[in-house]
N, C-alpha and C positions, 0 to 999 in steps of 0.2 A: 830659279824661281819656280815654285810649285804652281801648277795650273789645275783648277778644279772644274768639274762639269757643272756643279751647282754650288752656290753660296746661299746659305739660309741665315737670315739675320733675326735673332731672337731665339733663345734656348728654352723658352717656356714649353708648355704642353703642345701647342700647335707646331712650333718650330722644330722641336725635338721629334715629333711624330713625322713631320715632312722629311726631315733629314734621314731618319731611320728608313722610311719607305723608299727614298731615293737610293740609299746605300744598298738596300735589298735587291734593287733591279740593276745594280752594277755601276751606279754613278759614283764618282769620287766627290765627296761632299765636305765643305768647310762650314761648320756651325759656329756662328759668332753670337756672343751675348755680352751685354754691358756689365753684368755681375755674375757671381758664382752661386747664386741662390739655387736651391734644389726644388723650387716650386714656382709655378706660374704666379706672377704678381697679382693678377686679377682674381684667380681662383684659389689662391693659397694652397695649391696642390690638391684641390678637391674637384670633383666632377658632380654636378647635379643632373642626374639622368632625367629629371622631370622638367628641367629648364627649357627655355626656348619660347619665342614669342609667336611662332607659327607652327602649324601641324607638322610641316616638314622638319623644322629644327627639333621639335620634340621627338619625332621618330628617329632622327639621326643621333640624338642624345641617348635614347634608349638602346639603339642598336650598337652604339659604341661600347656599351658595357660588356658585350660579348667579346670584344677584342682584347681585354685585359688578360683573361686566362690564356688566350692564344699567344700573346706577347710573352707571358711568363714561361710558357712551354718553349717558344722559340729561343729565348735567352737562357733556358735551363736555369732559371733563377727565380727566387721569390721577389717579385717587384713590389711587395707590400701593399697590394691593392686590397682594400677592405670595404665591404659594404656596411654602412652604419645607419641607424635611425636618426632622424633629424626632426626637430620641432621648430617651426618658424612662428614668430609672433609679430604682431603689428600693433602700433598705437591705435587706440580707439578713435 
């Protein structure tokens, strides 16, 4: 039987990031997910840097944008991160 240092449940954005960071520091990690989707169910594979209900969350969202080019360089791969414009509308 294989023994893991850490088991991460949920292969969405947060779970994948946690599993990746644990592996980088030498942990043996098992990542489990119920489906084989390639995007987080809640965010549909997108990150809104302006989201967050508190100043701290807003700051973390903005700072997380800087991690994507770093991840692409570490993996030596195009992770297909793209910044796009977005228009939100609301009902009057």
